[in-house]
C-alpha positions in Angstrom: -4.7 -9.4 7.6 -1.9 -10.1 10.8 -2.2 -7.1 12.9 0.7 -4.6 12.5 3.5 -3.7 15.3 3.1 -0.4 16.2 7.2 -0.5 16.1 7.9 -3.1 13.8 11.2 -5.4 14.4 13.0 -8.2 12.6 12.7 -11.4 14.5 14.9 -13.0 16.4 16.5 -14.9 14.1 16.4 -13.0 11.4 18.8 -10.4 9.8 19.3 -8.1 6.4 22.0 -9.3 4.4 23.9 -7.9 1.4 25.0 -10.8 -0.6 28.0 -10.5 -2.9 27.4 -13.1 -4.7 23.8 -12.4 -5.6 24.5 -8.8 -5.7 20.9 -8.8 -3.0 19.7 -7.5 -0.5 17.9 -10.9 1.5 16.3 -11.5 4.1 17.8 -14.2 5.9 15.8 -16.5 8.6 15.7 -19.9 10.1 15.7 -22.1 6.9 15.0 -19.5 4.7 16.7 -16.6 1.9 14.0 -14.3 0.9 15.7 -11.6 -1.8 14.3 -8.1 -0.5 13.0 -6.7 -4.2 12.9 -2.5 -4.9 12.1 -0.7 -1.9 12.0 -3.7 0.5 15.3 -3.2 2.2 14.6 0.9 3.1 12.0 -0.6 5.0 13.5 -3.5 6.9 16.6 -1.5 7.5 13.5 0.8 9.6 12.2 -2.2 11.2 14.2 -1.5 14.1 11.7 -1.5 16.8 12.6 2.3 18.1 10.6 3.9 14.7 6.7 3.5 14.9 5.1 2.5 11.7 4.3 5.9 10.4 7.6 7.3 11.0 9.2 4.8 8.4 6.0 5.4 6.0 6.8 9.2 6.4 11.1 8.5 6.1 10.6 6.7 2.8 8.1 9.5 1.8 10.4 12.0 1.6 13.0 10.2 0.7 11.1 8.4 -2.5 9.1 12.2 -2.5 6.2 10.3 -3.1 2.7 10.2 -2.0 2.1 9.6 1.6 -1.0 7.0 1.0 0.7 5.0 -1.8 3.7 4.7 0.8 1.5 3.8 3.7 -0.3 1.0 1.7 3.1 -0.8 0.6 4.9 -0.5 3.8 1.6 -1.8 5.5 1.4 -4.7 2.8 4.7 -6.1 3.6 4.6 -5.7 6.9 1.5 -8.2 7.2 2.8 -10.5 4.9 6.2 -10.3 7.2 4.5 -10.5 10.0 2.1 -13.5 9.0 5.6 -15.4 8.1 7.1 -14.5 11.2 9.8 -12.7 10.3 8.6 -9.4 11.9 7.6 -9.3 15.1 6.2 -6.2 17.4 
């Protein structure tokens, strides 16, 4: 698994955008469009470089009134995938 950034942020040239045509949130990167499904947009909106991964998890656990350990696993898995794809950086 890729090392997770302490304060994740979208990589340069990557942005979260609501695509009206698809009626969905998408992550736009160089030559890439990835549809952000489920809670992914909430996670990505918080990847601004100011919040720690722990703060993101805490906010989402409160937002969804869900078990923190479940949210933490989901956030860590998603961030690891996006770090490996170079869409999220430290």
